[in-house]
C-alpha positions as CSV (number, residue, x, y, z in Angstrom):
1,X,-21.6,69.6,9.0
2,X,-18.1,70.4,7.8
3,X,-16.1,67.6,6.2
4,X,-13.1,66.9,8.3
5,X,-9.7,67.6,6.8
6,X,-8.4,64.0,6.6
7,X,-11.7,62.9,4.9
8,X,-11.7,65.4,2.1
9,X,-9.5,63.2,-0.1
10,X,-11.9,60.3,0.5
11,X,-15.0,62.4,-0.4
12,X,-13.2,63.7,-3.5
13,X,-12.4,60.1,-4.5
14,X,-16.1,59.2,-4.1
15,X,-17.2,62.1,-6.2
16,X,-14.8,61.3,-9.0
17,X,-15.7,57.6,-9.0
18,X,-19.4,58.0,-8.6
19,X,-20.7,61.0,-10.6
20,X,-24.3,60.4,-9.5
21,X,-23.4,60.4,-5.8
22,X,-26.0,61.8,-3.4
23,X,-24.6,63.4,-0.2
24,X,-27.0,65.0,2.2
25,X,-26.4,68.2,4.3
26,X,-24.8,66.2,7.1
27,X,-22.3,64.6,4.8
28,X,-24.0,61.2,4.9
29,X,-23.8,59.5,1.5
30,X,-27.4,58.5,0.6
31,X,-26.5,56.8,-2.7
32,X,-23.4,56.1,-4.7
33,X,-25.2,54.7,-7.8
34,X,-28.8,53.8,-7.0
35,X,-30.6,52.3,-4.1
36,X,-31.8,49.3,-6.1
37,X,-28.2,48.5,-7.3
38,X,-26.8,48.9,-3.8
39,X,-29.5,46.8,-2.2
40,X,-28.6,43.9,-4.6
41,X,-25.0,44.1,-3.3
42,X,-26.3,43.8,0.2
43,X,-28.4,40.7,-0.5
44,X,-26.2,39.0,-3.1
45,X,-22.7,40.5,-3.4
46,X,-20.2,42.4,-1.3
47,X,-21.4,45.7,0.1
48,X,-19.0,48.3,1.5
49,X,-20.4,51.0,3.8
50,X,-18.4,54.0,5.0
51,X,-18.9,54.4,8.7
52,X,-16.6,57.3,9.2
53,X,-19.3,59.7,10.2
54,X,-19.8,57.7,13.3
55,X,-18.1,58.9,16.5
56,X,-14.7,57.6,17.4
57,X,-13.2,58.3,20.9
58,X,-9.6,57.7,21.9
59,X,-9.1,56.7,25.6
60,X,-5.7,56.4,27.2
61,X,-4.4,56.2,30.8
62,X,-4.1,53.7,33.7
63,X,-7.6,54.5,34.9
64,X,-9.2,53.9,31.5
65,X,-10.5,50.4,32.3
66,X,-11.9,51.4,35.7
67,X,-13.8,54.3,34.1
68,X,-15.2,52.1,31.3
69,X,-16.3,49.4,33.7
70,X,-18.4,52.0,35.6
71,X,-20.1,53.2,32.4
72,X,-20.6,50.2,30.1
73,X,-23.3,47.5,30.3
74,X,-21.1,44.6,29.1
75,X,-18.1,43.0,30.7
76,X,-14.9,44.7,29.5
77,X,-12.3,43.5,32.0
78,X,-11.8,40.2,30.2
79,X,-10.9,41.6,26.8
80,X,-7.2,41.4,26.0
81,X,-4.8,43.2,23.6
82,X,-6.3,43.3,20.1
83,X,-9.7,42.2,21.2
84,X,-13.1,43.9,21.1
85,X,-16.5,43.9,22.7
86,X,-19.9,45.4,21.9
87,X,-21.3,47.4,24.8
88,X,-23.9,50.1,25.5
89,X,-23.7,53.3,27.5
90,X,-26.9,54.2,29.3
91,X,-28.1,56.9,31.6
92,X,-29.4,56.6,35.2
93,X,-32.9,55.8,33.8
94,X,-31.4,52.8,31.9
95,X,-32.0,54.5,28.5
96,X,-29.5,54.4,25.7
97,X,-26.8,57.1,25.3
98,X,-25.1,55.0,22.5
99,X,-24.4,51.6,21.2
100,X,-20.6,51.1,20.8
101,X,-17.8,48.9,19.6
102,X,-14.9,49.0,22.1
103,X,-11.5,47.9,20.8
104,X,-8.4,47.4,22.9
105,X,-4.9,48.2,21.5
106,X,-1.4,48.3,23.1
107,X,-2.0,51.1,25.6
108,X,-5.3,52.6,24.6
109,X,-8.9,52.0,23.7
110,X,-10.8,53.1,20.6
111,X,-14.5,53.4,21.1
112,X,-16.7,53.6,18.0
113,X,-20.2,54.9,18.6
114,X,-23.3,54.5,16.5
115,X,-24.8,57.8,17.3
116,X,-24.3,60.4,14.7
117,X,-25.0,63.3,17.1
118,X,-21.7,65.1,17.2
119,X,-19.7,64.4,20.3
120,X,-22.6,63.1,22.3
121,X,-20.8,60.0,23.5
122,X,-17.5,61.9,24.0
123,X,-19.3,64.5,26.2
124,X,-21.1,61.7,28.2
125,X,-17.9,59.9,29.1
126,X,-15.9,63.1,29.7
127,X,-18.3,64.2,32.4
128,X,-17.2,61.3,34.6
129,X,-13.4,62.0,34.1
130,X,-12.6,63.8,37.4
131,X,-9.0,63.6,38.7
132,X,-8.4,60.3,37.0
133,X,-5.3,59.3,35.0
134,X,-7.2,59.3,31.7
135,X,-6.8,61.1,28.4
136,X,-9.9,61.2,26.3
137,X,-10.2,62.8,22.9
138,X,-12.4,62.8,19.9
139,X,-10.7,60.9,17.0
140,X,-13.4,61.3,14.4
141,X,-10.9,62.5,11.8
142,X,-8.1,60.1,12.6
143,X,-9.7,56.8,11.7
144,X,-11.9,55.6,8.8
145,X,-14.1,52.5,9.2
146,X,-15.6,50.4,6.5
147,X,-18.4,47.9,7.2
148,X,-18.5,45.0,4.8
149,X,-21.4,42.6,4.4
150,X,-23.4,40.6,1.9
151,X,-23.7,37.0,0.7
152,X,-20.2,37.0,-0.8
153,X,-18.6,39.0,2.1
154,X,-17.0,36.0,3.9
155,X,-15.3,34.7,0.8
156,X,-14.1,38.2,-0.1
157,X,-12.7,39.0,3.3
158,X,-10.8,35.7,3.5
159,X,-9.0,36.9,0.3
160,X,-8.3,40.4,1.7
161,X,-7.1,39.2,5.1
162,X,-5.2,36.2,3.8
163,X,-4.1,33.3,5.8
164,X,-4.9,35.1,9.1
165,X,-8.6,35.0,8.2
166,X,-9.1,31.7,9.9
167,X,-8.0,33.3,13.2
168,X,-10.8,35.8,13.1
169,X,-13.2,34.7,15.8
170,X,-15.8,36.6,17.8
171,X,-13.3,38.6,19.9
172,X,-10.1,39.1,18.1
173,X,-8.9,42.0,16.1
174,X,-6.6,41.0,13.2
175,X,-3.7,43.3,12.2
176,X,-2.9,42.8,8.6
177,X,-0.5,44.6,6.2
178,X,-2.3,45.9,3.2
179,X,0.1,47.5,0.8
180,X,2.6,49.4,2.8
181,X,0.4,50.1,5.8
182,X,-1.7,48.1,8.3
183,X,-5.4,47.7,8.7
184,X,-7.4,46.1,11.5
185,X,-10.2,43.7,10.8
186,X,-12.9,42.2,13.0
187,X,-16.0,40.0,12.5
188,X,-19.2,40.9,14.3
189,X,-22.8,39.6,14.5
190,X,-25.2,42.4,14.3
191,X,-28.7,41.2,15.1
192,X,-27.9,37.9,13.4
193,X,-26.3,39.6,10.4
194,X,-22.6,38.7,9.9
195,X,-20.5,41.8,9.2
196,X,-16.9,42.7,8.9
197,X,-15.2,45.9,10.0
198,X,-12.0,47.4,8.6
199,X,-10.4,50.1,10.7
200,X,-7.7,52.2,9.0
201,X,-5.9,55.4,9.6
202,X,-7.7,58.1,7.6
203,X,-4.6,58.9,5.5
204,X,-4.8,55.4,4.1
205,X,-8.6,55.3,3.5
206,X,-8.5,56.0,-0.3
207,X,-5.6,53.6,-0.8
208,X,-7.5,50.9,1.1
209,X,-10.5,51.2,-1.2
210,X,-8.2,51.2,-4.3
211,X,-6.6,47.9,-3.1
212,X,-10.0,46.4,-2.4
213,X,-11.1,47.4,-5.9
214,X,-8.0,45.9,-7.5
215,X,-8.6,42.6,-5.7
216,X,-12.4,42.3,-6.3
217,X,-11.8,39.5,-8.9
218,X,-15.1,37.8,-9.7
219,X,-16.9,39.4,-6.7
220,X,-19.9,41.6,-7.2
221,X,-18.6,44.4,-5.1
222,X,-19.4,48.1,-4.5
223,X,-20.1,50.9,-2.1
224,X,-23.5,51.3,-0.6
225,X,-25.2,54.4,0.9
226,X,-27.6,55.0,3.7
227,X,-30.8,54.5,1.6
228,X,-30.0,50.9,0.7
229,X,-28.7,50.1,4.2
230,X,-31.7,51.6,5.8
231,X,-34.0,49.2,3.9
232,X,-31.7,46.3,4.7
233,X,-31.5,47.0,8.4
234,X,-35.3,47.5,8.7
235,X,-35.8,44.1,7.0
236,X,-33.5,42.6,9.5
237,X,-34.7,44.5,12.6
238,X,-31.4,46.2,13.3
239,X,-32.0,49.3,15.5
240,X,-30.2,52.5,14.6
241,X,-29.5,55.8,16.2
242,X,-31.3,58.1,16.7
243,X,-34.4,56.3,15.5
244,X,-34.5,53.4,17.8
245,X,-31.4,54.0,19.9
246,X,-31.9,57.1,22.0
247,X,-32.4,58.3,25.6
248,X,-36.1,57.2,25.7
249,X,-35.4,53.5,25.0
250,X,-33.9,50.8,27.1
251,X,-31.6,48.0,25.7
252,X,-34.1,45.2,26.1
253,X,-36.8,47.1,24.3
254,X,-34.6,47.0,21.1
255,X,-33.4,43.4,21.6
256,X,-29.8,44.2,22.6
257,X,-29.7,41.6,25.4
258,X,-26.3,40.3,24.3
259,X,-24.8,43.7,25.0
260,X,-25.8,43.8,28.6
261,X,-24.0,41.4,31.0
262,X,-26.1,40.0,33.8
263,X,-22.8,39.4,35.7
264,X,-22.0,43.1,36.0
265,X,-23.1,44.7,39.3
266,X,-22.2,48.3,39.3
267,X,-22.8,50.6,36.3
268,X,-25.0,53.5,35.7
269,X,-28.6,52.5,35.0
270,X,-28.2,48.8,35.9
271,X,-31.2,48.6,38.3
272,X,-33.6,49.9,35.8
273,X,-32.3,47.7,32.9
274,X,-32.5,44.6,35.0
275,X,-36.1,45.2,35.9
276,X,-37.8,43.6,32.9
277,X,-41.2,44.7,34.1
278,X,-40.4,48.2,33.2
279,X,-39.9,47.5,29.5
280,X,-43.0,49.1,28.2
281,X,-42.3,48.5,24.5
282,X,-40.8,46.0,22.0
283,X,-39.2,46.5,18.7
284,X,-41.2,45.3,15.7
285,X,-41.0,45.3,11.9
286,X,-44.0,46.9,10.2
287,X,-45.4,46.1,6.8
288,X,-47.6,48.8,5.4
289,X,-50.6,48.0,3.3
290,X,-49.7,50.5,0.5
291,X,-46.5,51.5,-1.2
292,X,-45.5,55.1,-0.7
293,X,-42.1,56.9,-1.0
294,X,-41.7,58.9,2.2
295,X,-43.3,59.8,5.6
296,X,-42.6,62.2,8.4
297,X,-41.2,60.4,11.4
298,X,-42.1,59.5,14.1
299,X,-45.6,58.4,13.4
300,X,-48.0,57.2,16.1
301,X,-49.5,53.8,15.9
302,X,-53.2,53.4,16.9
303,X,-55.7,50.5,17.2
304,X,-59.3,50.4,15.9
305,X,-60.5,52.5,18.7
306,X,-57.8,55.2,18.2
307,X,-55.8,54.2,21.3
308,X,-52.1,54.9,20.9
309,X,-50.2,51.6,21.1
310,X,-46.8,52.6,19.8
311,X,-44.7,54.6,17.3
312,X,-43.1,54.1,13.9
313,X,-39.4,55.1,14.2
314,X,-37.9,54.1,10.8
315,X,-39.3,53.9,7.3
316,X,-38.2,52.8,3.9
317,X,-40.0,52.3,0.6
318,X,-38.8,49.0,-0.9
319,X,-36.7,49.7,-4.0
320,X,-37.6,46.4,-5.6
321,X,-40.8,45.0,-4.1
322,X,-44.0,47.1,-4.2
323,X,-44.1,47.5,-0.4
324,X,-43.2,49.9,2.3
325,X,-41.5,48.8,5.6
326,X,-40.8,50.3,8.9
327,X,-39.5,49.7,12.4
328,X,-41.4,50.7,15.5
329,X,-41.8,50.4,19.2
330,X,-45.1,48.9,20.2
331,X,-46.6,48.3,23.7
332,X,-45.4,44.9,24.9
333,X,-48.9,43.9,26.1
334,X,-50.6,44.6,22.8
335,X,-51.6,41.7,20.6
336,X,-52.6,42.2,16.9
337,X,-55.1,39.3,16.9
338,X,-58.5,40.7,15.9
339,X,-57.3,44.3,15.7
340,X,-56.5,46.6,12.9
341,X,-53.5,48.9,13.3
342,X,-52.9,52.2,11.7
343,X,-50.1,54.7,11.5
344,X,-51.1,58.3,11.7
345,X,-49.4,60.7,9.2
346,X,-50.7,64.3,8.7
347,X,-54.0,63.3,10.3
348,X,-54.4,60.4,7.8
349,X,-54.6,56.8,8.8
350,X,-52.3,54.4,7.0
351,X,-53.2,50.7,7.4
352,X,-50.6,48.3,8.7
353,X,-50.7,44.8,7.1
354,X,-48.6,43.1,9.6
355,X,-46.2,43.5,12.5
356,X,-43.4,41.0,13.3
């Protein structure tokens, strides 16, 4: 995956500041320093994660709201200028195309996807734009997003956003001047984890990080890569694309009830989603009996008799504790009482200690 033009400066900044940086073939940053150090920032400090590889779609035109209402699972007609809502896009089978953050600005929307598959969300929306007064374009290179979380994140963000921080509720987007440019900040709850998002024009991304670094004061602050975040999200049962969020899974199977409005009547996939009896799986956290570094995903889950009861979708070896964890989808009618569960990897059985 080619690094987009406006992000080259940001990547050069990372490489200069973090000589040990580990970037994979898709330009995802796996580590800036070490997984253990970055995991400590997530649990005890201020962790900053670059979300700029996630899709960003610009939507403009008088028919934009009408189109989005037909495609999204959550209510969007009540959001006002400088407000946001989390919503899903699903197909006619009720399965997930993408999990998104929709932000409303003066005369346009910005839609931030969580699926890293290039242009998947953009192509899905664009197929329904027929003769409408709508302009839709991929803005992946235009905006940079930073996700900020950790035990000290609230105190740190109150300092960065200043006196306006107290206005930050569960809907509003704050527009704050940082240096000689503006950033937009929001507060979200992601599967019970409080996070903050900063949206900035990509040309100001490096300057934003430099200002944040200058103002770090006594805070234990730093960048975190995908390795540390993957462990953190597994511990907190946060589903991610494409592992748990894909077109074979419905929203309720991955505990995204809050992003589906029961009041909405007409959107693609509604009938299937609302039929709870068709949810054949549930998201669980998996604790393996042994510590090992890596596995090939997905892995089937079986019971004592060898019956398939689910699948392991995400995995992480714990960088501090001597354990290995995963997320998976398990048949909703299966109960562990009295049964042993195994994951199958390369024809070997790996015992599962517990599922939650």
